[in-house]
C-alpha positions as CSV (number, residue, x, y, z in Angstrom):
1,X,21.1,14.5,32.4
2,X,21.5,16.5,29.2
3,X,20.9,14.9,25.8
4,X,23.1,16.4,23.2
5,X,22.1,16.3,19.6
6,X,24.9,16.6,17.0
7,X,24.7,18.3,13.7
8,X,24.0,15.0,11.8
9,X,21.1,14.2,14.2
10,X,19.7,17.7,13.7
11,X,19.9,17.4,9.9
12,X,18.2,14.0,10.2
13,X,15.4,15.5,12.3
14,X,14.9,18.3,9.7
15,X,14.7,15.8,6.8
16,X,12.2,13.6,8.7
17,X,10.2,16.6,9.8
18,X,9.8,18.1,6.4
19,X,8.7,14.8,5.0
20,X,6.2,14.4,7.8
21,X,4.7,17.8,7.2
22,X,4.3,17.4,3.4
23,X,2.9,13.9,3.7
24,X,0.5,14.9,6.5
25,X,-0.8,17.8,4.4
26,X,-1.4,15.6,1.4
27,X,-3.1,13.0,3.6
28,X,-5.6,15.6,4.8
29,X,-6.6,17.3,1.5
30,X,-7.1,14.4,-0.9
31,X,-10.0,11.9,-0.9
32,X,-9.3,8.2,-0.5
33,X,-8.4,6.1,-3.5
34,X,-9.9,2.7,-4.5
35,X,-7.8,0.5,-2.4
36,X,-7.9,2.9,0.6
37,X,-11.6,2.9,1.1
38,X,-11.6,-0.9,0.6
39,X,-9.1,-1.3,3.4
40,X,-11.2,1.0,5.6
41,X,-13.6,-1.9,5.6
42,X,-10.9,-4.1,7.1
43,X,-10.8,-1.9,10.1
44,X,-14.5,-1.6,10.3
45,X,-15.1,-5.4,10.1
46,X,-12.2,-7.0,12.0
47,X,-11.3,-10.6,11.2
48,X,-8.3,-13.0,11.6
49,X,-7.5,-12.4,8.0
50,X,-9.1,-11.1,4.8
51,X,-9.8,-12.0,1.2
52,X,-6.9,-10.0,-0.2
53,X,-4.4,-9.6,2.7
54,X,-3.6,-10.6,6.3
55,X,-4.9,-8.5,9.2
56,X,-1.9,-6.3,10.0
57,X,-3.1,-3.2,8.1
58,X,-6.5,-3.4,9.8
59,X,-4.8,-3.4,13.2
60,X,-2.7,-0.3,12.2
61,X,-5.7,1.6,11.0
62,X,-7.7,0.9,14.1
63,X,-4.8,1.8,16.4
64,X,-3.9,5.1,14.8
65,X,-7.6,6.2,14.2
66,X,-8.3,5.4,17.9
67,X,-10.5,2.5,17.1
68,X,-12.1,4.4,14.3
69,X,-13.3,7.1,16.6
70,X,-11.9,9.4,14.0
71,X,-12.5,8.2,10.5
72,X,-11.6,11.1,8.3
73,X,-9.1,10.7,5.4
74,X,-6.3,12.1,7.6
75,X,-6.8,9.7,10.5
76,X,-7.4,6.7,8.3
77,X,-4.0,7.5,6.7
78,X,-2.3,8.4,10.0
79,X,-0.7,5.0,10.4
80,X,1.1,5.3,7.1
81,X,2.1,8.9,7.8
82,X,3.5,8.3,11.2
83,X,5.0,4.8,10.6
84,X,7.0,6.2,7.6
85,X,8.3,8.9,9.9
86,X,9.5,6.2,12.3
87,X,11.1,4.5,9.3
88,X,13.3,7.5,8.9
89,X,14.8,6.8,12.4
90,X,15.3,3.1,11.5
91,X,17.0,4.0,8.2
92,X,19.3,6.4,10.0
93,X,20.3,3.8,12.6
94,X,21.0,1.1,10.0
95,X,23.1,3.5,7.9
96,X,25.2,4.5,11.0
97,X,25.9,0.8,11.7
98,X,27.1,0.0,8.2
99,X,29.0,3.2,7.5
100,X,28.7,6.6,9.2
101,X,26.4,9.4,10.3
102,X,27.1,11.3,7.1
103,X,26.1,8.2,5.1
104,X,22.9,8.1,7.2
105,X,21.9,11.6,6.0
106,X,22.3,10.5,2.4
107,X,20.3,7.3,3.1
108,X,17.5,9.4,4.6
109,X,17.4,11.7,1.6
110,X,17.2,8.7,-0.8
111,X,14.6,7.0,1.4
112,X,12.3,9.9,1.3
113,X,13.0,10.6,-2.4
114,X,11.2,7.5,-3.7
115,X,7.5,7.5,-4.7
116,X,7.0,4.2,-3.1
117,X,8.3,5.2,0.4
118,X,7.1,8.8,0.5
119,X,3.7,8.5,-1.2
120,X,2.5,4.9,-1.9
121,X,3.4,3.5,1.5
122,X,4.1,6.9,3.2
123,X,0.6,8.4,2.7
124,X,-1.9,5.9,1.4
125,X,-3.7,3.2,3.3
126,X,-2.2,0.1,1.9
127,X,-0.5,-2.9,3.6
128,X,2.9,-1.5,2.5
129,X,2.6,1.1,5.2
130,X,3.1,-1.1,8.3
131,X,4.9,-3.6,6.2
132,X,7.7,-1.2,5.5
133,X,8.3,-0.4,9.1
134,X,8.4,-4.1,10.0
135,X,10.6,-4.9,7.0
136,X,13.2,-2.3,8.0
137,X,13.0,-3.4,11.6
138,X,13.7,-7.0,10.6
139,X,16.7,-5.9,8.5
140,X,18.0,-3.8,11.5
141,X,17.8,-6.8,13.9
142,X,19.3,-9.3,11.4
143,X,22.1,-6.8,10.8
144,X,22.8,-6.6,14.5
145,X,22.5,-10.4,15.0
146,X,25.0,-11.2,12.3
147,X,27.4,-8.6,13.7
148,X,28.1,-11.0,16.6
149,X,29.7,-14.4,16.8
150,X,27.0,-17.1,16.3
151,X,27.3,-18.2,19.9
152,X,26.9,-14.8,21.4
153,X,23.8,-14.2,23.5
154,X,23.2,-10.8,21.8
155,X,23.1,-12.5,18.4
156,X,20.4,-14.8,19.7
157,X,18.3,-11.9,21.2
158,X,18.5,-10.0,17.9
159,X,17.6,-13.1,15.9
160,X,14.4,-13.4,18.1
161,X,13.5,-9.8,17.5
162,X,14.2,-10.3,13.8
163,X,11.9,-13.3,13.7
164,X,9.2,-11.3,15.6
165,X,9.4,-8.4,13.1
166,X,9.3,-10.8,10.2
167,X,6.3,-12.6,11.6
168,X,4.4,-9.4,12.1
169,X,5.4,-8.4,8.6
170,X,4.1,-11.6,7.1
171,X,0.8,-11.0,9.0
172,X,0.6,-7.7,7.1
173,X,1.6,-8.9,3.6
174,X,2.5,-12.4,2.5
175,X,5.7,-11.6,0.6
176,X,7.5,-10.6,3.8
177,X,8.6,-14.3,3.8
178,X,11.3,-13.1,1.5
179,X,13.0,-11.6,4.5
180,X,13.8,-15.2,5.6
181,X,14.8,-16.0,2.0
182,X,17.4,-13.3,2.2
183,X,18.6,-14.2,5.8
184,X,18.5,-17.9,5.0
185,X,20.5,-17.5,1.8
186,X,23.1,-15.4,3.7
187,X,23.4,-18.0,6.4
188,X,23.7,-21.0,4.0
189,X,26.4,-19.3,1.8
190,X,28.3,-17.2,4.4
191,X,27.5,-18.1,8.0
192,X,26.6,-21.7,8.3
193,X,27.7,-21.8,12.0
194,X,24.4,-19.9,12.8
195,X,22.5,-23.1,11.9
196,X,23.7,-24.5,15.2
197,X,22.3,-21.6,17.1
198,X,19.0,-22.6,18.7
199,X,17.8,-19.0,18.7
200,X,17.7,-19.1,14.9
201,X,15.2,-21.9,14.9
202,X,13.2,-20.3,17.7
203,X,13.1,-17.2,15.6
204,X,11.7,-19.2,12.7
205,X,9.0,-20.6,14.9
206,X,8.1,-17.1,16.1
207,X,7.7,-16.0,12.5
208,X,5.6,-19.0,11.8
209,X,3.4,-18.3,14.9
210,X,2.7,-14.9,13.5
211,X,1.1,-16.5,10.5
212,X,-1.3,-18.7,12.5
213,X,-4.3,-16.4,12.4
214,X,-3.9,-16.2,8.6
215,X,-3.7,-20.0,8.3
216,X,-6.7,-20.5,10.6
217,X,-8.8,-18.0,8.7
218,X,-7.9,-19.6,5.3
219,X,-8.7,-23.1,6.6
220,X,-12.1,-21.7,7.7
221,X,-12.6,-20.1,4.2
222,X,-11.4,-22.8,1.9
223,X,-7.9,-21.2,1.4
224,X,-9.6,-18.5,-0.6
225,X,-6.9,-15.8,0.0
226,X,-4.0,-18.2,-1.0
227,X,-5.9,-19.3,-4.1
228,X,-6.6,-15.7,-5.1
229,X,-2.9,-14.8,-4.9
230,X,-1.8,-18.1,-6.4
231,X,-3.7,-17.1,-9.5
232,X,-2.0,-13.7,-9.6
233,X,1.6,-14.9,-9.3
234,X,1.8,-18.5,-10.6
235,X,3.9,-18.4,-13.8
236,X,2.1,-19.4,-17.0
237,X,3.6,-21.3,-19.9
238,X,4.1,-18.5,-22.4
239,X,6.8,-15.8,-22.1
240,X,5.8,-12.2,-22.6
241,X,8.8,-9.8,-22.3
242,X,6.3,-6.9,-22.4
243,X,5.3,-7.8,-18.8
244,X,8.8,-7.6,-17.6
245,X,9.3,-4.3,-19.4
246,X,6.2,-2.9,-17.7
247,X,7.4,-4.2,-14.3
248,X,10.8,-2.5,-14.6
249,X,9.2,0.7,-16.0
250,X,6.8,0.8,-13.1
251,X,9.7,0.3,-10.7
252,X,11.6,3.1,-12.4
253,X,8.6,5.5,-11.7
254,X,7.8,4.2,-8.2
255,X,11.4,4.3,-7.0
256,X,11.9,7.7,-8.7
257,X,13.9,7.7,-12.0
258,X,16.8,9.6,-10.4
259,X,17.0,7.2,-7.5
260,X,16.6,4.2,-9.8
261,X,19.5,5.3,-11.9
262,X,21.6,5.8,-8.7
263,X,20.7,2.2,-7.7
264,X,21.9,0.9,-11.1
265,X,25.2,2.8,-10.8
266,X,25.7,1.5,-7.3
267,X,25.3,-2.1,-8.4
268,X,27.7,-1.6,-11.3
269,X,30.2,-0.3,-8.8
270,X,29.4,-2.7,-6.0
271,X,33.0,-4.0,-5.8
272,X,34.2,-0.6,-5.0
273,X,31.7,0.0,-2.2
274,X,32.9,-0.8,1.3
275,X,30.9,-1.3,4.4
276,X,32.2,-1.1,8.0
277,X,32.2,-4.8,8.4
278,X,32.8,-7.5,5.7
279,X,29.6,-9.4,6.5
280,X,27.3,-6.4,5.8
281,X,27.6,-6.1,2.0
282,X,26.7,-9.7,1.2
283,X,23.9,-9.6,3.7
284,X,22.3,-6.5,2.0
285,X,22.7,-8.1,-1.4
286,X,20.9,-11.2,-0.1
287,X,18.1,-9.0,1.2
288,X,17.8,-7.4,-2.3
289,X,18.1,-10.3,-4.7
290,X,15.4,-12.9,-3.8
291,X,12.3,-10.6,-3.8
292,X,13.4,-8.7,-6.9
293,X,14.5,-11.8,-8.8
294,X,11.4,-13.8,-8.1
295,X,9.0,-11.0,-9.2
296,X,11.1,-10.2,-12.3
297,X,10.8,-13.9,-13.2
298,X,7.1,-14.0,-12.6
299,X,6.7,-10.8,-14.7
300,X,8.1,-12.7,-17.7
301,X,4.8,-14.7,-17.7
302,X,2.2,-12.7,-15.9
303,X,1.3,-9.0,-15.3
304,X,2.7,-7.8,-12.0
305,X,2.4,-4.6,-10.0
306,X,5.6,-2.5,-9.3
307,X,4.9,-1.9,-5.7
308,X,5.1,-5.6,-5.0
309,X,8.9,-5.3,-5.2
310,X,9.0,-2.0,-3.3
311,X,10.6,-3.3,0.0
312,X,13.1,-5.3,-2.0
313,X,14.8,-2.0,-2.9
314,X,15.4,-0.9,0.7
315,X,18.9,-2.6,0.9
316,X,19.8,-0.6,-2.3
317,X,19.1,2.6,-0.5
318,X,22.0,1.9,1.9
319,X,24.3,0.7,-0.9
320,X,23.5,3.7,-2.9
321,X,24.1,6.0,0.0
322,X,27.6,4.7,0.4
323,X,28.1,5.0,-3.4
324,X,26.9,8.6,-3.5
325,X,29.1,9.6,-0.6
326,X,32.2,8.6,-2.7
327,X,31.3,11.0,-5.5
328,X,32.7,14.5,-6.1
329,X,30.9,17.0,-3.9
330,X,29.2,18.9,-6.8
331,X,28.0,15.7,-8.4
332,X,26.7,14.4,-5.1
333,X,24.9,17.7,-4.5
334,X,23.2,17.4,-8.0
335,X,21.9,13.9,-7.4
336,X,20.7,14.6,-3.8
337,X,18.9,17.8,-5.0
338,X,17.3,16.2,-8.0
339,X,16.0,13.1,-6.2
340,X,13.7,14.8,-3.6
341,X,12.8,17.6,-5.9
342,X,11.2,15.2,-8.3
343,X,9.1,13.7,-5.6
344,X,7.9,17.0,-4.3
345,X,7.1,18.3,-7.8
346,X,5.2,15.1,-8.7
347,X,3.3,15.2,-5.4
348,X,2.1,18.7,-5.8
349,X,1.4,18.3,-9.6
350,X,-0.8,15.3,-8.6
351,X,-2.5,17.4,-6.0
352,X,-3.2,20.2,-8.6
353,X,-4.6,17.7,-11.0
354,X,-6.7,15.7,-8.5
355,X,-8.3,18.7,-6.8
356,X,-8.3,21.3,-9.5
357,X,-7.8,19.5,-12.8
358,X,-5.1,21.9,-14.0
359,X,-3.3,19.7,-16.4
360,X,-6.1,17.5,-17.9
361,X,-9.8,17.9,-18.7
362,X,-12.4,15.4,-20.0
363,X,-13.2,15.2,-23.6
364,X,-16.0,12.6,-23.4
365,X,-19.5,14.0,-24.0
366,X,-21.7,11.1,-23.2
367,X,-23.4,11.2,-19.7
368,X,-22.4,7.5,-19.1
369,X,-18.7,7.8,-20.1
370,X,-17.7,11.3,-18.8
371,X,-14.4,11.1,-17.0
372,X,-13.6,7.5,-17.9
373,X,-10.0,8.4,-19.0
374,X,-9.2,10.5,-16.0
375,X,-7.6,8.3,-13.3
376,X,-7.4,11.2,-10.9
377,X,-11.2,11.1,-10.5
378,X,-10.7,8.0,-8.4
379,X,-9.7,10.4,-5.6
380,X,-12.0,13.3,-6.3
381,X,-15.7,14.0,-6.3
382,X,-16.9,11.3,-4.0
383,X,-17.6,13.6,-1.0
384,X,-19.4,15.9,-3.4
385,X,-21.5,13.0,-4.7
386,X,-22.4,11.9,-1.1
387,X,-23.6,15.4,-0.2
388,X,-25.8,15.7,-3.4
389,X,-27.1,12.2,-2.8
390,X,-28.1,13.2,0.7
391,X,-30.0,16.2,-0.8
392,X,-31.8,13.8,-3.2
393,X,-32.8,11.5,-0.3
394,X,-34.2,14.5,1.7
395,X,-36.2,15.7,-1.3
396,X,-37.7,12.2,-1.6
397,X,-38.3,11.8,2.1
398,X,-35.9,8.9,2.6
399,X,-34.2,8.4,5.9
400,X,-32.5,5.1,5.3
401,X,-32.3,2.3,2.7
402,X,-30.1,0.0,0.7
403,X,-27.6,0.8,-2.1
404,X,-26.5,-1.9,-4.4
405,X,-23.0,-2.1,-5.9
406,X,-21.4,-4.6,-8.3
407,X,-17.6,-4.6,-7.6
408,X,-15.5,-3.9,-4.5
409,X,-13.6,-1.0,-5.9
410,X,-16.7,1.2,-6.6
411,X,-18.6,-0.4,-3.7
412,X,-16.1,0.8,-1.1
413,X,-16.1,4.4,-2.4
414,X,-19.9,4.5,-2.4
415,X,-19.9,2.9,1.0
416,X,-17.6,5.4,2.7
417,X,-18.6,8.6,0.9
418,X,-22.2,8.1,0.1
419,X,-23.8,5.5,2.3
420,X,-21.9,6.2,5.6
421,X,-22.9,9.8,5.9
422,X,-26.5,9.2,4.7
423,X,-27.5,6.3,6.9
424,X,-27.7,3.9,4.0
425,X,-26.6,0.3,3.9
426,X,-24.4,-0.9,1.0
427,X,-24.8,-4.5,-0.3
428,X,-22.5,-5.8,-3.0
429,X,-24.2,-8.2,-5.4
430,X,-21.7,-10.2,-7.5
431,X,-19.3,-13.1,-7.6
432,X,-16.7,-13.5,-4.8
433,X,-14.1,-12.5,-7.3
434,X,-16.0,-9.3,-7.9
435,X,-17.0,-8.3,-4.4
436,X,-14.1,-9.7,-2.3
437,X,-14.5,-8.9,1.3
438,X,-18.2,-7.9,0.8
439,X,-19.0,-11.6,0.5
440,X,-18.6,-11.6,4.3
441,X,-19.8,-8.1,5.1
442,X,-23.1,-8.7,3.2
443,X,-23.9,-11.4,5.8
444,X,-23.1,-9.2,8.7
445,X,-25.2,-6.4,7.3
446,X,-28.2,-8.7,6.7
447,X,-28.1,-8.6,2.9
448,X,-31.2,-7.6,0.9
449,X,-34.6,-9.2,1.5
450,X,-37.3,-10.2,-0.9
451,X,-39.5,-7.3,-1.9
452,X,-36.9,-4.7,-0.8
453,X,-36.2,-1.6,-3.0
454,X,-32.7,-0.3,-3.5
455,X,-30.7,2.3,-5.2
456,X,-27.8,1.8,-7.7
457,X,-25.4,4.6,-8.3
458,X,-23.6,4.3,-11.7
459,X,-20.6,6.5,-11.9
460,X,-19.7,7.5,-15.4
461,X,-15.9,6.9,-14.9
462,X,-16.8,3.2,-14.4
463,X,-20.3,3.0,-15.7
464,X,-22.3,-0.1,-15.1
465,X,-25.9,-0.6,-16.4
466,X,-27.9,-2.1,-13.5
467,X,-30.5,-3.3,-15.9
468,X,-27.9,-5.6,-17.6
469,X,-26.6,-6.8,-14.2
470,X,-29.7,-7.1,-12.1
471,X,-32.7,-6.9,-14.5
472,X,-33.7,-10.5,-13.5
473,X,-33.6,-9.7,-9.8
474,X,-35.8,-6.6,-9.6
475,X,-39.3,-5.9,-10.9
476,X,-38.2,-2.6,-12.4
477,X,-35.0,-0.5,-12.7
478,X,-35.3,3.1,-13.7
479,X,-32.9,6.2,-13.6
480,X,-34.4,8.8,-11.2
481,X,-31.7,11.5,-11.1
482,X,-28.2,12.4,-12.2
483,X,-25.6,14.0,-9.9
484,X,-23.1,16.2,-11.7
485,X,-19.6,16.3,-10.2
486,X,-18.0,19.7,-10.5
487,X,-14.3,20.5,-10.6
488,X,-13.0,23.9,-11.4
489,X,-16.5,25.0,-12.4
490,X,-16.8,22.2,-15.0
491,X,-18.8,18.9,-14.9
492,X,-16.1,16.2,-14.9
493,X,-18.2,13.1,-13.9
494,X,-21.8,12.0,-13.6
495,X,-23.4,9.7,-11.0
496,X,-26.6,8.3,-12.3
497,X,-29.0,7.2,-9.6
498,X,-31.3,4.2,-10.4
499,X,-34.2,3.1,-8.3
500,X,-34.6,-0.7,-8.3
501,X,-38.0,-1.9,-7.1
502,X,-39.1,-5.2,-5.5
503,X,-36.1,-7.5,-5.1
504,X,-37.2,-11.0,-6.2
505,X,-34.3,-13.3,-7.0
506,X,-35.2,-16.4,-9.0
507,X,-34.6,-19.6,-7.0
């Protein structure tokens, strides 16, 4: 049997392949960011759920790193890199169903032209990596299900698959429940006959079953994860339009300004946009409105993060693809050239700054504040610090020991880049709100015992004075060395090593 690949499929493979190569390269040459090293802990210390998120990301990391047999930056990020490649296939299939193969090519270009899809969830280790795949899969199966009569067996099978994909998505990130908000809204307003289909309710049960590990874990841990997120998203009493402005501005950047503008034009012209079947346009609008609407509302009262709404823009990619295809060829070519070009330029500009500091250099002179205004140092210098700390330990004849950290976001970097290669044990001492998952990991690692000595590494970008934090817990705390982090021949950050002697907590 000969499988023939048409010109559109070949074009799709080229687009997906180019994106894969660029993202894989970036994944291999840049150090892990704050969230990424923290999520590495998820995979290293499996649980039914975690302080910040459900367990889906940990499963993905372990699967694609071969159970952490390979734990370099590239393999830790491999789940995001490969799943985003799979997403391209799902996007293509969805676009073919709603319009045509030529529309699918445009949808692919738009999909890989957003910062959120190509970089944030397409390279970095965050829950949005596996979430995006499951989110698109759920849309695909819902789309197929509603393409049949409500009594058709194929509708039921696709509903079951949609419920499974949604359940797995919820077990990766809580706001995947908005998939059912979209599907439910569509059913109530457009296809109420589906309420009589038993497969629909079985699908809901399947989704709920996917959340059981998360529920069990939260019951065992005093609902700490839900309470944490409730504090982040529960609207307050005072309205602050600045928060909404920040949210929309962040979305503009994360979605790519060119693509965001295309989205706006598409919605303005929504009445003129036609799908293959009448049911498809309202379905896609229902998958868009609930998530975006809720977080825009919350952002009137509380600060939000623009990647929270990221998957909510997926339906707009398909609407925008149909809109773009209607344009004059020259105008269409301009839009579809500008969109991916911006992502590629931003990505390699970020690489140049992170690894070489080409566009920005530090102006701070103080040892304890050098680099504090350079956010790119979150992804640079940690491996260098780990190597120099190892040299320090060898000079002082230390083979193992304890390193103390105060907050999860510095703790995880120190854990991965400094403690892991140097046979040191990191213990985070702080409140649960400060140390997050380390509250559990400390117990697994045995904590720190009375009379123990420990090191504290104060990085100048986020300098913390251990004397202020732990002066009442140790007999003495003294700086013993300073590691200078070099980039482009210049010192861009300092890591001050403190020796803390005789741990003796007051009872």
